[in-house]
N, C-alpha and C positions, 0 to 999 in steps of 0.2 A: 340651714339656719346657723347663724353665728352663735358661738358659745359665749356666755358672759365671762367676765374676768373672775368672778367667784367660782363658776363652774370649772374654769381652767385651773384655779388654785386647788380645788378638790381633786381634780384629775392628776395632780402631780404625785399623789399616792399611788401605789401599785393597784389598789382597788378601793372601793368605798368601804368594803369590809375591813381592810387594813386601817384606814383612817378611823373608822368606828372603834376598832379594837385599841388603837393607840390612845384614843380619848375616853375609853371606857363606856362607849355608847352602843346602842343597837344600830345595825346597818341601816334600818329604815329612817333613822334620824338624819344620817348623812344624805340619804336619797332625797329627803324632803328639802334639806338645805340646797342641794343641787337643783331640784325642781324650781324652788323659789328664788334661786340666785341670791341667797342671803345666809350669812353666818352669824350666829349669836355672839355678841361682843365678849361674853364671858369665856369664850373658847379661843380668843386671840392668843393669849400667853401659852396655854397648853398646846395649841397648834404650832406655835413657833418652837416650843421645846421639842416636840416629837418630830417636827420637820428637821431640826438640827441633828437629832439622834439618828435619823434615817439618811441624812445627807441630802435632803430635799431643799432646794433653794426657795426660801420664803422670807420676806423681809417685813418687819413691823410696819414700815411705810406703806406696803401694799395693803395690809389689813386696815390701816388707818384711813387710806383713801376710800376703802369700802364703807367705813363708818361715816366718813364725811359725805359720801354719796347716798346714804340712806340704806345701805345693805346690811343692816343689823335687824334681826327679827325681834319683835317685842312680845313678851309674854310674862306671866307670873305662874310659876309652877312649884310644887313642893321640891325642895332640894334633897330631901330624904323622907323616909316614911315616918320620921319622928314628928312631923307636923311643921317643921321650919319651912318658911317660904323664902325663896331666893327670887327677887324681882330683877329681871334682865333689863338692860338699858333699852329705852324706847326711843327710836329714831324714825323719823320720816324725812324725806328730802328737805333740808333746810331747818329742821327742828332743833331747838336748843336742847342741850344735854346736861347743863349744870346741875349737879347734885342727883341726877337720876341714876339709880342702881349702885350708888356708892354706899359702902358700909363703914 
């Protein structure tokens, strides 16, 4: 089975646990991204930052190509236990994104 480009990006980290730790997430979240071959758009900038800190080659253009190809997961979930909701960008292949997920 051929790995998706999203899976290849995730596998640039020493482990899924390492990527999860860098982003302040549980390992299971990264595992789900890998399984679904999708990365939430809100993690693009943090991924670029931690990749640079680790010396991992990752370019904004790579992540933008994933966005353009529909590899952004869509969901609304609490951003914190205080009841605020952070709506992630919703994309399906070819979907318009104007104004979605912007604050």
